[in-house]
C-alpha positions, 0 to 999 in steps of 0.5 A: 531510464530507471523502470521497475526491475524484473525482480520487483515485477516478479515480486508484485506478481507473486504478491498478487497470485500466490495466495487467494485474497479470500483466505481469512484468519480464524481467531481463537479469542475475541480479546487481545489475550494469549495464547491465541490460535490463528489460521493463516493463508496456507491453512496452517493453524499458528498458535502464539503462547504469549505476546511476542517480544521479537517480531521479524517481518519479511516484507515492507508492508508488514513492517509498515503495519507494525509501525502504524499499530504501535508495535515498532519496538517489537520488530527486530528484523525487516527488509531493505525496502522498509528502511524508510521507517523511523528507526529502521536502521537499528533493526537487522536487514534480513534481505537477500538478493531476492526475497529474504535470507533464512539465515538472517531471519533465524539470527534475529531469534524471532518469536514470530515471523510476519510474512505477507503474501509477496513472501510466499516462497519464504514461508516453508524454508522459515518453518523448516528452520523451526520458526513460527510464521504467519502467512497473510493472504493477498491484500487487493482491497482496502477491506483486505488491508483493514483485516490484515491490520487487525490480524497483525494487531491480534498476533502481536498484542496491539489490538487497540493500535490496530483499531486506531490505525484502521480508524485513521485510514478509514477516515481519510478514505472517506475524506477523499471520497467526498472530494470526488463525489459526484464526478462522473467522467473520471480519467482513465489511468494506467500504472506502467511498471516497465517492459509492458507490465501494468497493474490491472484489476484485482490488485492493491494498486487498482484499488488505490487508483479507484480510490483517488477518483480515476478508472484503472483502464487496465482493469477492464479486461485484465487482472493481476500484473500482465505484460501487454503489447504496445498495441493493447496499451495504445488501444487503452489510451490512458488519460493519465499515467501513475508514475514513481521515482522508478518510472518518472520519464516513462510518459516520453517513451513509446507506446505511452508517448502516443497516448493521450497521457503521453501527448499531454505529459499528464502524470500523477507522481507517487512514491513507489513504496506507497503504491506497492506496499498494502498497509494503512500509511500507503493508503492514506498517502496515495489517497491524498497525493493522487487525489490532489494531483487529479483534482487540484480544483476540488482538493483541499489540504484540510481534507487530511485527517490526522491520527490524533483526530480519530478514535479506534471507533472512527469518531473525531475527537475534539480539539481539547482532547489529548491522549497520554503519550507513548514511548518514542519508539512505540508511536505511530508515524507522522508521515503526513501526505504531501499534497502539492498538486504542482509537485513533480510528476503532475506537469504544468500541462497536466495541471491545466488539463485538470483545471479546465475539466473543472473536476469532471476528469481529464480532456479525452481523445475519443477513439 
């Protein structure tokens, strides 16, 4: 069995707890001109004199955001967990055995280093090496991701691209919200990470679970990424488990096998990168993939709103409107969510349960 490694769990813990989500960026100017001064999550004023031509990211969510706002051509360094991004192989891999290698980051000669909250431990060493580093606060809600995207666009001179990415994300959040509107008896969901660790309240994962029309049962009494006993997990008795390629068979192991989810083999399968990387593409992918699996009788693949159908102000464009193409290395992704409700992870039993529930949630064993 392959579950999330302890190192990955610790990264999630750091990303959740190292800096307060309430930290906000203070921008010197409202337009996208330079110089610009922004206060980051450490309280440090970061001044950027001109649009950075070389940007290194220390966490995959920052790299994903740069791709989505049209700034991929500026990225010269990223981590191994961002290798799925189109063209990532031509950038320097700055990963170390844990976190990033300061030496590798320095070697990329960046004008700016974007360090999301999970990279909190790397900020001081990078600044000591003479680099300009912006450290993001924790993103635990969709609103946090929206603000993070806007800030990234401002720091890198991609304000319009950031507005477009946010409009695309918001349009899809609204679309899946309409799918689950009116559902009262929502399934109790749990995202186990292995070794008793789960994603609880005040986390990006919890926001995604709720967005998909489920209740994160771990969020009732816990926050962050706690390690829970078997007894506590059994009392939670989730109706469905959110699983990834790292934990695809966890429903067959105890204590999960003895829950309603395990007994019905009811799982929602998602890519680990989507669940764990707070950025626009992750939100859109999880919103559609999870909702399609939880509510196959309600979900329609046409609910997906393509990037071409929104403007920076969030209004839909007409079918005859076109936009001027951008260079191939500077275009947003076309990573359309896979919304096959019969796909891996959402088992036949799970699908039948959802259909029988007629959109009102999974059948439940009441305790």
